[in-house]
N, C-alpha and C positions, 0 to 999 in steps of 0.2 A: 195501026199496025206499029205505032210508037209505043203503045202499052204492051204488045206482045214481045217487041223486043227488049223493053226494059225488064218485064218478067224473065225472060230467058237469060238475059245477062245476070241478074240477080239470083236465078236457080245455079247459074253456073260457078258462081264464087264459092273458092274452098273454104273460105273464113266466114263466119257470121256471129255477129255480137248477137247475144239473147237478151230478151227482157227477163229480169231477174228483180230479187229482192232490192232494195234500196242500198244496202251493205255491201253489195258485190257488183263488179263488172265481168260479165261471163262472155267467152268464146268457146264456140265448139268448131272441131275440124275432123278431117278424115285421116286415117293413117294408123301407124303403130304407136302405142304409148312411148317406146324407146325412139322413135325417130322423132316424134315431136317434143319429146322431154330434152333430147340432145339439141335439138335445132334452138329451143327455148334457152338452153344453157349458153350455146354459142351467140345466140342473140345478145344476151345480157353481158358476156365478155367481149362481145364484138363493139358494143358501145363504151369499153374500158371501164367496165365496173367490175367490181372482185365479189364472187359469191363468197359471203362470210359463213355461211352454213346450209346444208340441205337436209329437211325433216322429211324422214321416211313415215309418212302420216298413215299409208294403207298398212305398212309392216307393223306400226305400233298398235293401231286398232285391233289387226288380227291377232297380234300377241296377247294384248289386255283383255279382249273381249272375254274370254271363258273366265278370268279372274272377276269380272263384274257381272257375269250372267248373262250375257250379249250372245247372241247366236245370228244375228243379221249380219251380211256382208257387206259394208257400205261402200268400199272401194274394190276394184279388182287391183287397181295399181296406183300411186299416189304420191307426189312428193310436192315440197315446197322449197324454193330457192328464197334465201335472205341475203338483201345486199342494200347498199345506199349509194347515192350520189353526193360526194362532197359540196358540190356546187349548190345542188338543189337544196339540200339538207339544212346548208348553213343559211340561206335566204328563208327558208321556212323558219328556221328556229329565230333567226334574227327578227323577223316578223312577230313571232310568238315563243318564248322560250318554253312554255308548256307544249308546243308542237312536238318536242322530243317523243313522245307517243307514237308518233307517225314513223319512227324508224325503228328497226329496219323495214324497208320495203319488202315486201314477200308476194311473189307470183307462184300460184300453185299450178299443176298440170295433173290430170287424173282421168281415171277412167271408171265406169260404175257398172256394175252387173247388169247384162242383159241390154246393153247399149253400145253401139258400134262406134260412137264417137269418143274423141279425146278433148277433154275440156281444159281450158286455162282460164285462170280467173285472178282477179285481185281486190282488195277491198277498197271501196270507194270512199276517198276521204269526206268527212262531213263539212256540212256549211259553216259559214264563218261569216261574220260582218267586219272583220278586220281586212281590208283592201289588199294589202301586202301579203298576208297570209293566202287571201283567195288566190293572187296570182301565184305564189309558190306551189299552193296545192293543185292548181291547174297545170303548173310543170310537171308535177309529180304524175298525175294523171295521163299527160300527154307523153312522158317519158314509159310510162307501164303500159300504155295501149300501143305504142310505137315498137317495144319490146316483143309483144304479142305478135303485132301484124308480121314483124320482121321474120318472125320464128314459123311464120305460115308460108 
């Protein structure tokens, strides 16, 4: 009986983290792109973070596709939000000045053709043997995962 209840509870969750390649942390949900996108933006700003730039990835690919001979539609809609956390970023760069490449943080939100889900994802920080950097990168992941979960 416990197994059945556990399975039912899992199936009822609107948010699911998906297995993905080692370079990304991927979540999927139901809803409209605009609603999920807006919730993601509010979640970022609700943590006191300023979005520096919004990249319109789907629009860029649609616009440049014909110029490079591409005909496949990759995304129906898709954007990236760029932002940083002064506190976590400072900890990360004090631990390793070369970690500057990890900023800004980017969270993507997108839909793909013939799929009813909306996806949100971020780049997974790589492994490190530096304990202070490992701690800071863990905080980055906690922040990004928390933003996405709050948006759900």
